[in-house]
mmCIF file of the N, C-alpha and C atoms, coordinates in Angstrom:
data_MODEL
# 
_entry.id   MODEL 
# 
loop_
_atom_site.group_PDB 
_atom_site.id 
_atom_site.type_symbol 
_atom_site.label_atom_id 
_atom_site.label_alt_id 
_atom_site.label_comp_id 
_atom_site.label_asym_id 
_atom_site.label_entity_id 
_atom_site.label_seq_id 
_atom_site.pdbx_PDB_ins_code 
_atom_site.Cartn_x 
_atom_site.Cartn_y 
_atom_site.Cartn_z 
_atom_site.occupancy 
_atom_site.B_iso_or_equiv 
_atom_site.pdbx_formal_charge 
_atom_site.auth_seq_id 
_atom_site.auth_comp_id 
_atom_site.auth_asym_id 
_atom_site.auth_atom_id 
_atom_site.pdbx_PDB_model_num 
ATOM 1   N N  . MET A 1 1  ? 22.072 -28.660 39.593 1.00 0.00 ? 1  MET A N  1 
ATOM 2   C CA . MET A 1 1  ? 22.943 -27.929 38.709 1.00 0.00 ? 1  MET A CA 1 
ATOM 3   C C  . MET A 1 1  ? 22.347 -27.818 37.315 1.00 0.00 ? 1  MET A C  1 
ATOM 4   N N  . ALA A 1 2  ? 21.695 -28.872 36.879 1.00 0.00 ? 2  ALA A N  1 
ATOM 5   C CA . ALA A 1 2  ? 21.117 -28.862 35.533 1.00 0.00 ? 2  ALA A CA 1 
ATOM 6   C C  . ALA A 1 2  ? 20.093 -27.748 35.387 1.00 0.00 ? 2  ALA A C  1 
ATOM 7   N N  . ARG A 1 3  ? 19.286 -27.507 36.411 1.00 0.00 ? 3  ARG A N  1 
ATOM 8   C CA . ARG A 1 3  ? 18.267 -26.443 36.326 1.00 0.00 ? 3  ARG A CA 1 
ATOM 9   C C  . ARG A 1 3  ? 18.924 -25.080 36.165 1.00 0.00 ? 3  ARG A C  1 
ATOM 10  N N  . ALA A 1 4  ? 20.048 -24.843 36.834 1.00 0.00 ? 4  ALA A N  1 
ATOM 11  C CA . ALA A 1 4  ? 20.740 -23.561 36.706 1.00 0.00 ? 4  ALA A CA 1 
ATOM 12  C C  . ALA A 1 4  ? 21.242 -23.365 35.281 1.00 0.00 ? 4  ALA A C  1 
ATOM 13  N N  . ILE A 1 5  ? 21.819 -24.414 34.718 1.00 0.00 ? 5  ILE A N  1 
ATOM 14  C CA . ILE A 1 5  ? 22.368 -24.331 33.365 1.00 0.00 ? 5  ILE A CA 1 
ATOM 15  C C  . ILE A 1 5  ? 21.264 -24.159 32.333 1.00 0.00 ? 5  ILE A C  1 
ATOM 16  N N  . GLU A 1 6  ? 20.220 -25.001 32.406 1.00 0.00 ? 6  GLU A N  1 
ATOM 17  C CA . GLU A 1 6  ? 19.184 -24.916 31.383 1.00 0.00 ? 6  GLU A CA 1 
ATOM 18  C C  . GLU A 1 6  ? 18.346 -23.656 31.491 1.00 0.00 ? 6  GLU A C  1 
ATOM 19  N N  . SER A 1 7  ? 18.202 -23.098 32.688 1.00 0.00 ? 7  SER A N  1 
ATOM 20  C CA . SER A 1 7  ? 17.444 -21.852 32.823 1.00 0.00 ? 7  SER A CA 1 
ATOM 21  C C  . SER A 1 7  ? 18.347 -20.627 32.719 1.00 0.00 ? 7  SER A C  1 
ATOM 22  N N  . GLN A 1 8  ? 19.648 -20.864 32.677 1.00 0.00 ? 8  GLN A N  1 
ATOM 23  C CA . GLN A 1 8  ? 20.642 -19.790 32.572 1.00 0.00 ? 8  GLN A CA 1 
ATOM 24  C C  . GLN A 1 8  ? 20.424 -18.740 33.655 1.00 0.00 ? 8  GLN A C  1 
ATOM 25  N N  . SER A 1 9  ? 20.257 -19.207 34.880 1.00 0.00 ? 9  SER A N  1 
ATOM 26  C CA . SER A 1 9  ? 20.023 -18.290 36.001 1.00 0.00 ? 9  SER A CA 1 
ATOM 27  C C  . SER A 1 9  ? 20.613 -18.854 37.286 1.00 0.00 ? 9  SER A C  1 
ATOM 28  N N  . TRP A 1 10 ? 20.704 -18.007 38.288 1.00 0.00 ? 10 TRP A N  1 
ATOM 29  C CA . TRP A 1 10 ? 21.137 -18.438 39.611 1.00 0.00 ? 10 TRP A CA 1 
ATOM 30  C C  . TRP A 1 10 ? 20.019 -19.261 40.247 1.00 0.00 ? 10 TRP A C  1 
ATOM 31  N N  . ILE A 1 11 ? 20.380 -20.315 40.926 1.00 0.00 ? 11 ILE A N  1 
ATOM 32  C CA . ILE A 1 11 ? 19.422 -21.141 41.657 1.00 0.00 ? 11 ILE A CA 1 
ATOM 33  C C  . ILE A 1 11 ? 19.770 -21.051 43.136 1.00 0.00 ? 11 ILE A C  1 
ATOM 34  N N  . ILE A 1 12 ? 18.787 -20.689 43.935 1.00 0.00 ? 12 ILE A N  1 
ATOM 35  C CA . ILE A 1 12 ? 18.949 -20.649 45.386 1.00 0.00 ? 12 ILE A CA 1 
ATOM 36  C C  . ILE A 1 12 ? 17.919 -21.611 45.954 1.00 0.00 ? 12 ILE A C  1 
ATOM 37  N N  . ALA A 1 13 ? 18.393 -22.727 46.473 1.00 0.00 ? 13 ALA A N  1 
ATOM 38  C CA . ALA A 1 13 ? 17.510 -23.779 46.968 1.00 0.00 ? 13 ALA A CA 1 
ATOM 39  C C  . ALA A 1 13 ? 17.649 -23.876 48.484 1.00 0.00 ? 13 ALA A C  1 
ATOM 40  N N  . ALA A 1 14 ? 16.610 -23.485 49.172 1.00 0.00 ? 14 ALA A N  1 
ATOM 41  C CA . ALA A 1 14 ? 16.613 -23.551 50.636 1.00 0.00 ? 14 ALA A CA 1 
ATOM 42  C C  . ALA A 1 14 ? 16.031 -24.880 51.090 1.00 0.00 ? 14 ALA A C  1 
ATOM 43  N N  . ALA A 1 15 ? 16.564 -25.427 52.165 1.00 0.00 ? 15 ALA A N  1 
ATOM 44  C CA . ALA A 1 15 ? 16.073 -26.701 52.694 1.00 0.00 ? 15 ALA A CA 1 
ATOM 45  C C  . ALA A 1 15 ? 15.893 -26.585 54.204 1.00 0.00 ? 15 ALA A C  1 
ATOM 46  N N  . GLN A 1 16 ? 14.891 -27.249 54.711 1.00 0.00 ? 16 GLN A N  1 
ATOM 47  C CA . GLN A 1 16 ? 14.625 -27.241 56.149 1.00 0.00 ? 16 GLN A CA 1 
ATOM 48  C C  . GLN A 1 16 ? 15.598 -28.165 56.869 1.00 0.00 ? 16 GLN A C  1 
ATOM 49  N N  . VAL A 1 17 ? 15.795 -27.873 58.163 1.00 0.00 ? 17 VAL A N  1 
ATOM 50  C CA . VAL A 1 17 ? 16.650 -28.710 58.996 1.00 0.00 ? 17 VAL A CA 1 
ATOM 51  C C  . VAL A 1 17 ? 16.039 -28.796 60.386 1.00 0.00 ? 17 VAL A C  1 
ATOM 52  N N  . GLY A 1 18 ? 16.209 -29.940 61.037 1.00 0.00 ? 18 GLY A N  1 
ATOM 53  C CA . GLY A 1 18 ? 15.763 -30.105 62.413 1.00 0.00 ? 18 GLY A CA 1 
ATOM 54  C C  . GLY A 1 18 ? 14.520 -30.966 62.538 1.00 0.00 ? 18 GLY A C  1 
ATOM 55  N N  . ALA A 1 19 ? 14.136 -31.201 63.791 1.00 0.00 ? 19 ALA A N  1 
ATOM 56  C CA . ALA A 1 19 ? 12.954 -32.018 64.085 1.00 0.00 ? 19 ALA A CA 1 
ATOM 57  C C  . ALA A 1 19 ? 11.713 -31.136 64.028 1.00 0.00 ? 19 ALA A C  1 
ATOM 58  N N  . HIS A 1 20 ? 10.732 -31.559 63.255 1.00 0.00 ? 20 HIS A N  1 
ATOM 59  C CA . HIS A 1 20 ? 9.481  -30.814 63.119 1.00 0.00 ? 20 HIS A CA 1 
ATOM 60  C C  . HIS A 1 20 ? 8.441  -31.309 64.120 1.00 0.00 ? 20 HIS A C  1 
ATOM 61  N N  . ASN A 1 21 ? 8.467  -32.612 64.356 1.00 0.00 ? 21 ASN A N  1 
ATOM 62  C CA . ASN A 1 21 ? 7.602  -33.241 65.356 1.00 0.00 ? 21 ASN A CA 1 
ATOM 63  C C  . ASN A 1 21 ? 8.208  -34.609 65.666 1.00 0.00 ? 21 ASN A C  1 
ATOM 64  N N  . ALA A 1 22 ? 7.501  -35.425 66.390 1.00 0.00 ? 22 ALA A N  1 
ATOM 65  C CA . ALA A 1 22 ? 8.052  -36.724 66.801 1.00 0.00 ? 22 ALA A CA 1 
ATOM 66  C C  . ALA A 1 22 ? 8.307  -37.669 65.633 1.00 0.00 ? 22 ALA A C  1 
ATOM 67  N N  . LYS A 1 23 ? 7.648  -37.454 64.503 1.00 0.00 ? 23 LYS A N  1 
ATOM 68  C CA . LYS A 1 23 ? 7.783  -38.368 63.369 1.00 0.00 ? 23 LYS A CA 1 
ATOM 69  C C  . LYS A 1 23 ? 8.556  -37.810 62.183 1.00 0.00 ? 23 LYS A C  1 
ATOM 70  N N  . ARG A 1 24 ? 8.822  -36.526 62.184 1.00 0.00 ? 24 ARG A N  1 
ATOM 71  C CA . ARG A 1 24 ? 9.416  -35.916 60.983 1.00 0.00 ? 24 ARG A CA 1 
ATOM 72  C C  . ARG A 1 24 ? 10.645 -35.087 61.317 1.00 0.00 ? 24 ARG A C  1 
ATOM 73  N N  . THR A 1 25 ? 11.757 -35.411 60.645 1.00 0.00 ? 25 THR A N  1 
ATOM 74  C CA . THR A 1 25 ? 13.005 -34.666 60.783 1.00 0.00 ? 25 THR A CA 1 
ATOM 75  C C  . THR A 1 25 ? 13.544 -34.382 59.388 1.00 0.00 ? 25 THR A C  1 
ATOM 76  N N  . SER A 1 26 ? 14.048 -33.161 59.166 1.00 0.00 ? 26 SER A N  1 
ATOM 77  C CA . SER A 1 26 ? 14.680 -32.791 57.895 1.00 0.00 ? 26 SER A CA 1 
ATOM 78  C C  . SER A 1 26 ? 16.170 -32.595 58.129 1.00 0.00 ? 26 SER A C  1 
ATOM 79  N N  . TRP A 1 27 ? 16.971 -32.928 57.124 1.00 0.00 ? 27 TRP A N  1 
ATOM 80  C CA . TRP A 1 27 ? 18.418 -32.867 57.280 1.00 0.00 ? 27 TRP A CA 1 
ATOM 81  C C  . TRP A 1 27 ? 19.065 -31.740 56.483 1.00 0.00 ? 27 TRP A C  1 
ATOM 82  N N  . GLY A 1 28 ? 18.290 -30.915 55.834 1.00 0.00 ? 28 GLY A N  1 
ATOM 83  C CA . GLY A 1 28 ? 18.845 -29.756 55.145 1.00 0.00 ? 28 GLY A CA 1 
ATOM 84  C C  . GLY A 1 28 ? 19.651 -30.092 53.911 1.00 0.00 ? 28 GLY A C  1 
ATOM 85  N N  . HIS A 1 29 ? 20.367 -29.179 53.437 1.00 0.00 ? 29 HIS A N  1 
ATOM 86  C CA . HIS A 1 29 ? 21.320 -29.167 52.331 1.00 0.00 ? 29 HIS A CA 1 
ATOM 87  C C  . HIS A 1 29 ? 20.927 -28.071 51.364 1.00 0.00 ? 29 HIS A C  1 
ATOM 88  N N  . SER A 1 30 ? 20.916 -26.848 51.872 1.00 0.00 ? 30 SER A N  1 
ATOM 89  C CA . SER A 1 30 ? 20.652 -25.683 51.035 1.00 0.00 ? 30 SER A CA 1 
ATOM 90  C C  . SER A 1 30 ? 21.848 -25.449 50.131 1.00 0.00 ? 30 SER A C  1 
ATOM 91  N N  . VAL A 1 31 ? 21.596 -24.837 48.963 1.00 0.00 ? 31 VAL A N  1 
ATOM 92  C CA . VAL A 1 31 ? 22.666 -24.641 48.000 1.00 0.00 ? 31 VAL A CA 1 
ATOM 93  C C  . VAL A 1 31 ? 22.395 -23.408 47.141 1.00 0.00 ? 31 VAL A C  1 
ATOM 94  N N  . ILE A 1 32 ? 23.465 -22.754 46.709 1.00 0.00 ? 32 ILE A N  1 
ATOM 95  C CA . ILE A 1 32 ? 23.398 -21.635 45.758 1.00 0.00 ? 32 ILE A CA 1 
ATOM 96  C C  . ILE A 1 32 ? 24.268 -22.036 44.570 1.00 0.00 ? 32 ILE A C  1 
ATOM 97  N N  . ILE A 1 33 ? 23.662 -22.035 43.359 1.00 0.00 ? 33 ILE A N  1 
ATOM 98  C CA . ILE A 1 33 ? 24.346 -22.515 42.159 1.00 0.00 ? 33 ILE A CA 1 
ATOM 99  C C  . ILE A 1 33 ? 24.349 -21.417 41.096 1.00 0.00 ? 33 ILE A C  1 
ATOM 100 N N  . SER A 1 34 ? 25.498 -21.222 40.456 1.00 0.00 ? 34 SER A N  1 
ATOM 101 C CA . SER A 1 34 ? 25.648 -20.198 39.413 1.00 0.00 ? 34 SER A CA 1 
ATOM 102 C C  . SER A 1 34 ? 25.009 -20.655 38.110 1.00 0.00 ? 34 SER A C  1 
ATOM 103 N N  . PRO A 1 35 ? 24.819 -19.730 37.151 1.00 0.00 ? 35 PRO A N  1 
ATOM 104 C CA . PRO A 1 35 ? 24.270 -20.110 35.841 1.00 0.00 ? 35 PRO A CA 1 
ATOM 105 C C  . PRO A 1 35 ? 25.145 -21.115 35.079 1.00 0.00 ? 35 PRO A C  1 
ATOM 106 N N  . TRP A 1 36 ? 26.415 -21.249 35.449 1.00 0.00 ? 36 TRP A N  1 
ATOM 107 C CA . TRP A 1 36 ? 27.299 -22.237 34.826 1.00 0.00 ? 36 TRP A CA 1 
ATOM 108 C C  . TRP A 1 36 ? 27.216 -23.582 35.538 1.00 0.00 ? 36 TRP A C  1 
ATOM 109 N N  . GLY A 1 37 ? 26.406 -23.680 36.597 1.00 0.00 ? 37 GLY A N  1 
ATOM 110 C CA . GLY A 1 37 ? 26.262 -24.940 37.317 1.00 0.00 ? 37 GLY A CA 1 
ATOM 111 C C  . GLY A 1 37 ? 27.283 -25.139 38.420 1.00 0.00 ? 37 GLY A C  1 
ATOM 112 N N  . GLU A 1 38 ? 27.996 -24.088 38.789 1.00 0.00 ? 38 GLU A N  1 
ATOM 113 C CA . GLU A 1 38 ? 28.996 -24.177 39.856 1.00 0.00 ? 38 GLU A CA 1 
ATOM 114 C C  . GLU A 1 38 ? 28.336 -23.942 41.212 1.00 0.00 ? 38 GLU A C  1 
ATOM 115 N N  . ILE A 1 39 ? 28.628 -24.796 42.177 1.00 0.00 ? 39 ILE A N  1 
ATOM 116 C CA . ILE A 1 39 ? 28.119 -24.598 43.530 1.00 0.00 ? 39 ILE A CA 1 
ATOM 117 C C  . ILE A 1 39 ? 28.938 -23.490 44.178 1.00 0.00 ? 39 ILE A C  1 
ATOM 118 N N  . LYS A 1 40 ? 28.280 -22.389 44.512 1.00 0.00 ? 40 LYS A N  1 
ATOM 119 C CA . LYS A 1 40 ? 28.951 -21.233 45.104 1.00 0.00 ? 40 LYS A CA 1 
ATOM 120 C C  . LYS A 1 40 ? 28.879 -21.236 46.622 1.00 0.00 ? 40 LYS A C  1 
ATOM 121 N N  . ALA A 1 41 ? 27.859 -21.868 47.192 1.00 0.00 ? 41 ALA A N  1 
ATOM 122 C CA . ALA A 1 41 ? 27.738 -21.981 48.650 1.00 0.00 ? 41 ALA A CA 1 
ATOM 123 C C  . ALA A 1 41 ? 26.754 -23.103 48.950 1.00 0.00 ? 41 ALA A C  1 
ATOM 124 N N  . GLU A 1 42 ? 26.963 -23.769 50.075 1.00 0.00 ? 42 GLU A N  1 
ATOM 125 C CA . GLU A 1 42 ? 26.017 -24.797 50.487 1.00 0.00 ? 42 GLU A CA 1 
ATOM 126 C C  . GLU A 1 42 ? 26.072 -24.992 51.989 1.00 0.00 ? 42 GLU A C  1 
ATOM 127 N N  . CYS A 1 43 ? 24.990 -25.485 52.510 1.00 0.00 ? 43 CYS A N  1 
ATOM 128 C CA . CYS A 1 43 ? 24.862 -25.793 53.933 1.00 0.00 ? 43 CYS A CA 1 
ATOM 129 C C  . CYS A 1 43 ? 24.479 -27.252 54.068 1.00 0.00 ? 43 CYS A C  1 
ATOM 130 N N  . GLY A 1 44 ? 24.747 -27.760 55.215 1.00 0.00 ? 44 GLY A N  1 
ATOM 131 C CA . GLY A 1 44 ? 24.237 -29.084 55.518 1.00 0.00 ? 44 GLY A CA 1 
ATOM 132 C C  . GLY A 1 44 ? 25.107 -30.186 55.002 1.00 0.00 ? 44 GLY A C  1 
ATOM 133 N N  . GLY A 1 45 ? 24.471 -31.243 54.716 1.00 0.00 ? 45 GLY A N  1 
ATOM 134 C CA . GLY A 1 45 ? 25.152 -32.460 54.339 1.00 0.00 ? 45 GLY A CA 1 
ATOM 135 C C  . GLY A 1 45 ? 24.515 -33.589 55.114 1.00 0.00 ? 45 GLY A C  1 
ATOM 136 N N  . GLU A 1 46 ? 25.307 -34.493 55.539 1.00 0.00 ? 46 GLU A N  1 
ATOM 137 C CA . GLU A 1 46 ? 24.772 -35.660 56.237 1.00 0.00 ? 46 GLU A CA 1 
ATOM 138 C C  . GLU A 1 46 ? 24.374 -35.333 57.673 1.00 0.00 ? 46 GLU A C  1 
ATOM 139 N N  . GLN A 1 47 ? 23.141 -35.610 57.999 1.00 0.00 ? 47 GLN A N  1 
ATOM 140 C CA . GLN A 1 47 ? 22.626 -35.553 59.360 1.00 0.00 ? 47 GLN A CA 1 
ATOM 141 C C  . GLN A 1 47 ? 22.846 -34.205 60.052 1.00 0.00 ? 47 GLN A C  1 
ATOM 142 N N  . GLN A 1 48 ? 22.706 -33.107 59.326 1.00 0.00 ? 48 GLN A N  1 
ATOM 143 C CA . GLN A 1 48 ? 22.824 -31.792 59.954 1.00 0.00 ? 48 GLN A CA 1 
ATOM 144 C C  . GLN A 1 48 ? 21.613 -31.555 60.838 1.00 0.00 ? 48 GLN A C  1 
ATOM 145 N N  . GLU A 1 49 ? 21.843 -31.082 62.044 1.00 0.00 ? 49 GLU A N  1 
ATOM 146 C CA . GLU A 1 49 ? 20.744 -30.872 62.977 1.00 0.00 ? 49 GLU A CA 1 
ATOM 147 C C  . GLU A 1 49 ? 20.577 -29.415 63.390 1.00 0.00 ? 49 GLU A C  1 
ATOM 148 N N  . GLU A 1 50 ? 21.565 -28.584 63.132 1.00 0.00 ? 50 GLU A N  1 
ATOM 149 C CA . GLU A 1 50 ? 21.511 -27.176 63.528 1.00 0.00 ? 50 GLU A CA 1 
ATOM 150 C C  . GLU A 1 50 ? 21.334 -26.284 62.305 1.00 0.00 ? 50 GLU A C  1 
ATOM 151 N N  . PRO A 1 51 ? 20.636 -25.155 62.460 1.00 0.00 ? 51 PRO A N  1 
ATOM 152 C CA . PRO A 1 51 ? 20.506 -24.202 61.353 1.00 0.00 ? 51 PRO A CA 1 
ATOM 153 C C  . PRO A 1 51 ? 21.874 -23.691 60.908 1.00 0.00 ? 51 PRO A C  1 
ATOM 154 N N  . ASP A 1 52 ? 21.984 -23.338 59.644 1.00 0.00 ? 52 ASP A N  1 
ATOM 155 C CA . ASP A 1 52 ? 23.219 -22.831 59.061 1.00 0.00 ? 52 ASP A CA 1 
ATOM 156 C C  . ASP A 1 52 ? 22.848 -21.741 58.068 1.00 0.00 ? 52 ASP A C  1 
ATOM 157 N N  . LEU A 1 53 ? 23.822 -21.025 57.550 1.00 0.00 ? 53 LEU A N  1 
ATOM 158 C CA . LEU A 1 53 ? 23.569 -19.923 56.635 1.00 0.00 ? 53 LEU A CA 1 
ATOM 159 C C  . LEU A 1 53 ? 24.556 -19.990 55.480 1.00 0.00 ? 53 LEU A C  1 
ATOM 160 N N  . ALA A 1 54 ? 24.052 -19.914 54.265 1.00 0.00 ? 54 ALA A N  1 
ATOM 161 C CA . ALA A 1 54 ? 24.894 -19.868 53.065 1.00 0.00 ? 54 ALA A CA 1 
ATOM 162 C C  . ALA A 1 54 ? 24.703 -18.512 52.412 1.00 0.00 ? 54 ALA A C  1 
ATOM 163 N N  . THR A 1 55 ? 25.793 -17.896 51.992 1.00 0.00 ? 55 THR A N  1 
ATOM 164 C CA . THR A 1 55 ? 25.716 -16.628 51.272 1.00 0.00 ? 55 THR A CA 1 
ATOM 165 C C  . THR A 1 55 ? 26.621 -16.703 50.046 1.00 0.00 ? 55 THR A C  1 
ATOM 166 N N  . ALA A 1 56 ? 26.258 -15.955 49.034 1.00 0.00 ? 56 ALA A N  1 
ATOM 167 C CA . ALA A 1 56 ? 27.079 -15.859 47.831 1.00 0.00 ? 56 ALA A CA 1 
ATOM 168 C C  . ALA A 1 56 ? 26.770 -14.534 47.164 1.00 0.00 ? 56 ALA A C  1 
ATOM 169 N N  . GLU A 1 57 ? 27.751 -13.981 46.492 1.00 0.00 ? 57 GLU A N  1 
ATOM 170 C CA . GLU A 1 57 ? 27.541 -12.753 45.736 1.00 0.00 ? 57 GLU A CA 1 
ATOM 171 C C  . GLU A 1 57 ? 26.917 -13.134 44.398 1.00 0.00 ? 57 GLU A C  1 
ATOM 172 N N  . ILE A 1 58 ? 25.740 -12.571 44.117 1.00 0.00 ? 58 ILE A N  1 
ATOM 173 C CA . ILE A 1 58 ? 25.026 -12.856 42.874 1.00 0.00 ? 58 ILE A CA 1 
ATOM 174 C C  . ILE A 1 58 ? 25.499 -11.865 41.814 1.00 0.00 ? 58 ILE A C  1 
ATOM 175 N N  . ASP A 1 59 ? 26.175 -12.376 40.807 1.00 0.00 ? 59 ASP A N  1 
ATOM 176 C CA . ASP A 1 59 ? 26.750 -11.566 39.740 1.00 0.00 ? 59 ASP A CA 1 
ATOM 177 C C  . ASP A 1 59 ? 25.802 -11.570 38.543 1.00 0.00 ? 59 ASP A C  1 
ATOM 178 N N  . LEU A 1 60 ? 25.054 -10.485 38.367 1.00 0.00 ? 60 LEU A N  1 
ATOM 179 C CA . LEU A 1 60 ? 24.100 -10.413 37.260 1.00 0.00 ? 60 LEU A CA 1 
ATOM 180 C C  . LEU A 1 60 ? 24.795 -10.327 35.906 1.00 0.00 ? 60 LEU A C  1 
ATOM 181 N N  . GLU A 1 61 ? 26.017 -9.828  35.883 1.00 0.00 ? 61 GLU A N  1 
ATOM 182 C CA . GLU A 1 61 ? 26.771 -9.786  34.632 1.00 0.00 ? 61 GLU A CA 1 
ATOM 183 C C  . GLU A 1 61 ? 27.051 -11.208 34.141 1.00 0.00 ? 61 GLU A C  1 
ATOM 184 N N  . MET A 1 62 ? 27.243 -12.144 35.066 1.00 0.00 ? 62 MET A N  1 
ATOM 185 C CA . MET A 1 62 ? 27.469 -13.535 34.692 1.00 0.00 ? 62 MET A CA 1 
ATOM 186 C C  . MET A 1 62 ? 26.252 -14.098 33.959 1.00 0.00 ? 62 MET A C  1 
ATOM 187 N N  . VAL A 1 63 ? 25.058 -13.701 34.381 1.00 0.00 ? 63 VAL A N  1 
ATOM 188 C CA . VAL A 1 63 ? 23.834 -14.158 33.708 1.00 0.00 ? 63 VAL A CA 1 
ATOM 189 C C  . VAL A 1 63 ? 23.846 -13.679 32.261 1.00 0.00 ? 63 VAL A C  1 
ATOM 190 N N  . ARG A 1 64 ? 24.175 -12.405 32.041 1.00 0.00 ? 64 ARG A N  1 
ATOM 191 C CA . ARG A 1 64 ? 24.233 -11.871 30.678 1.00 0.00 ? 64 ARG A CA 1 
ATOM 192 C C  . ARG A 1 64 ? 25.283 -12.609 29.843 1.00 0.00 ? 64 ARG A C  1 
ATOM 193 N N  . GLU A 1 65 ? 26.434 -12.877 30.454 1.00 0.00 ? 65 GLU A N  1 
ATOM 194 C CA . GLU A 1 65 ? 27.508 -13.585 29.747 1.00 0.00 ? 65 GLU A CA 1 
ATOM 195 C C  . GLU A 1 65 ? 27.064 -15.003 29.360 1.00 0.00 ? 65 GLU A C  1 
ATOM 196 N N  . VAL A 1 66 ? 26.490 -15.730 30.294 1.00 0.00 ? 66 VAL A N  1 
ATOM 197 C CA . VAL A 1 66 ? 26.040 -17.103 30.015 1.00 0.00 ? 66 VAL A CA 1 
ATOM 198 C C  . VAL A 1 66 ? 24.982 -17.104 28.934 1.00 0.00 ? 66 VAL A C  1 
ATOM 199 N N  . ARG A 1 67 ? 24.017 -16.226 29.036 1.00 0.00 ? 67 ARG A N  1 
ATOM 200 C CA . ARG A 1 67 ? 22.939 -16.172 28.045 1.00 0.00 ? 67 ARG A CA 1 
ATOM 201 C C  . ARG A 1 67 ? 23.459 -15.784 26.670 1.00 0.00 ? 67 ARG A C  1 
ATOM 202 N N  . GLY A 1 68 ? 24.546 -15.009 26.621 1.00 0.00 ? 68 GLY A N  1 
ATOM 203 C CA . GLY A 1 68 ? 25.143 -14.629 25.343 1.00 0.00 ? 68 GLY A CA 1 
ATOM 204 C C  . GLY A 1 68 ? 25.973 -15.738 24.714 1.00 0.00 ? 68 GLY A C  1 
ATOM 205 N N  . ARG A 1 69 ? 26.424 -16.700 25.506 1.00 0.00 ? 69 ARG A N  1 
ATOM 206 C CA . ARG A 1 69 ? 27.297 -17.764 25.009 1.00 0.00 ? 69 ARG A CA 1 
ATOM 207 C C  . ARG A 1 69 ? 26.562 -19.051 24.660 1.00 0.00 ? 69 ARG A C  1 
ATOM 208 N N  . ILE A 1 70 ? 25.319 -19.196 25.088 1.00 0.00 ? 70 ILE A N  1 
ATOM 209 C CA . ILE A 1 70 ? 24.566 -20.405 24.775 1.00 0.00 ? 70 ILE A CA 1 
ATOM 210 C C  . ILE A 1 70 ? 23.770 -20.153 23.500 1.00 0.00 ? 70 ILE A C  1 
ATOM 211 N N  . PRO A 1 71 ? 23.961 -20.997 22.481 1.00 0.00 ? 71 PRO A N  1 
ATOM 212 C CA . PRO A 1 71 ? 23.303 -20.769 21.184 1.00 0.00 ? 71 PRO A CA 1 
ATOM 213 C C  . PRO A 1 71 ? 21.790 -20.943 21.252 1.00 0.00 ? 71 PRO A C  1 
ATOM 214 N N  . TRP A 1 72 ? 21.108 -20.162 20.428 1.00 0.00 ? 72 TRP A N  1 
ATOM 215 C CA . TRP A 1 72 ? 19.647 -20.238 20.357 1.00 0.00 ? 72 TRP A CA 1 
ATOM 216 C C  . TRP A 1 72 ? 19.176 -20.779 19.015 1.00 0.00 ? 72 TRP A C  1 
ATOM 217 N N  . ASP A 1 73 ? 20.077 -21.315 18.195 1.00 0.00 ? 73 ASP A N  1 
ATOM 218 C CA . ASP A 1 73 ? 19.675 -21.775 16.874 1.00 0.00 ? 73 ASP A CA 1 
ATOM 219 C C  . ASP A 1 73 ? 18.835 -23.054 16.928 1.00 0.00 ? 73 ASP A C  1 
ATOM 220 N N  . HIS A 1 74 ? 18.712 -23.683 18.081 1.00 0.00 ? 74 HIS A N  1 
ATOM 221 C CA . HIS A 1 74 ? 17.867 -24.856 18.237 1.00 0.00 ? 74 HIS A CA 1 
ATOM 222 C C  . HIS A 1 74 ? 16.433 -24.492 18.632 1.00 0.00 ? 74 HIS A C  1 
ATOM 223 N N  . ARG A 1 75 ? 16.180 -23.217 18.820 1.00 0.00 ? 75 ARG A N  1 
ATOM 224 C CA . ARG A 1 75 ? 14.863 -22.766 19.272 1.00 0.00 ? 75 ARG A CA 1 
ATOM 225 C C  . ARG A 1 75 ? 13.795 -23.021 18.213 1.00 0.00 ? 75 ARG A C  1 
ATOM 226 N N  . ARG A 1 76 ? 12.635 -23.485 18.639 1.00 0.00 ? 76 ARG A N  1 
ATOM 227 C CA . ARG A 1 76 ? 11.514 -23.779 17.730 1.00 0.00 ? 76 ARG A CA 1 
ATOM 228 C C  . ARG A 1 76 ? 10.645 -22.534 17.586 1.00 0.00 ? 76 ARG A C  1 
ATOM 229 N N  . THR A 1 77 ? 10.961 -21.707 16.605 1.00 0.00 ? 77 THR A N  1 
ATOM 230 C CA . THR A 1 77 ? 10.182 -20.484 16.399 1.00 0.00 ? 77 THR A CA 1 
ATOM 231 C C  . THR A 1 77 ? 8.791  -20.782 15.833 1.00 0.00 ? 77 THR A C  1 
ATOM 232 N N  . ASP A 1 78 ? 8.578  -22.004 15.312 1.00 0.00 ? 78 ASP A N  1 
ATOM 233 C CA . ASP A 1 78 ? 7.250  -22.378 14.851 1.00 0.00 ? 78 ASP A CA 1 
ATOM 234 C C  . ASP A 1 78 ? 6.307  -22.645 16.036 1.00 0.00 ? 78 ASP A C  1 
ATOM 235 N N  . VAL A 1 79 ? 6.870  -22.962 17.182 1.00 0.00 ? 79 VAL A N  1 
ATOM 236 C CA . VAL A 1 79 ? 6.086  -23.248 18.389 1.00 0.00 ? 79 VAL A CA 1 
ATOM 237 C C  . VAL A 1 79 ? 6.135  -22.066 19.353 1.00 0.00 ? 79 VAL A C  1 
ATOM 238 N N  . TYR A 1 80 ? 7.349  -21.500 19.512 1.00 0.00 ? 80 TYR A N  1 
ATOM 239 C CA . TYR A 1 80 ? 7.538  -20.367 20.431 1.00 0.00 ? 80 TYR A CA 1 
ATOM 240 C C  . TYR A 1 80 ? 8.003  -19.165 19.605 1.00 0.00 ? 80 TYR A C  1 
ATOM 241 N N  . PRO A 1 81 ? 7.100  -18.236 19.339 1.00 0.00 ? 81 PRO A N  1 
ATOM 242 C CA . PRO A 1 81 ? 7.477  -17.092 18.489 1.00 0.00 ? 81 PRO A CA 1 
ATOM 243 C C  . PRO A 1 81 ? 8.512  -16.191 19.153 1.00 0.00 ? 81 PRO A C  1 
ATOM 244 N N  . GLU A 1 82 ? 9.208  -15.452 18.325 1.00 0.00 ? 82 GLU A N  1 
ATOM 245 C CA . GLU A 1 82 ? 10.180 -14.475 18.822 1.00 0.00 ? 82 GLU A CA 1 
ATOM 246 C C  . GLU A 1 82 ? 9.479  -13.417 19.664 1.00 0.00 ? 82 GLU A C  1 
ATOM 247 N N  . VAL A 1 83 ? 10.149 -12.981 20.710 1.00 0.00 ? 83 VAL A N  1 
ATOM 248 C CA . VAL A 1 83 ? 9.605  -11.905 21.558 1.00 0.00 ? 83 VAL A CA 1 
ATOM 249 C C  . VAL A 1 83 ? 10.533 -10.740 21.592 1.00 0.00 ? 83 VAL A C  1 
# 
């Protein structure tokens, strides 16, 4: 969630699930997180063994709103010039 908030963008994190070979198994837990850090969809959890699908409507207007509400007065213009 922190990455979504600090980058002010949607985060879509896909995770593998199932047995890959005799020694390696993944348990999944894919997630879609809004720029406000809200979990909008997720798959998996404890010991998931079957594939699953998460979907969410990506609202680009929300990105503009979030970016407009987070202050930029802490930005170091001496290090990162204005663009």
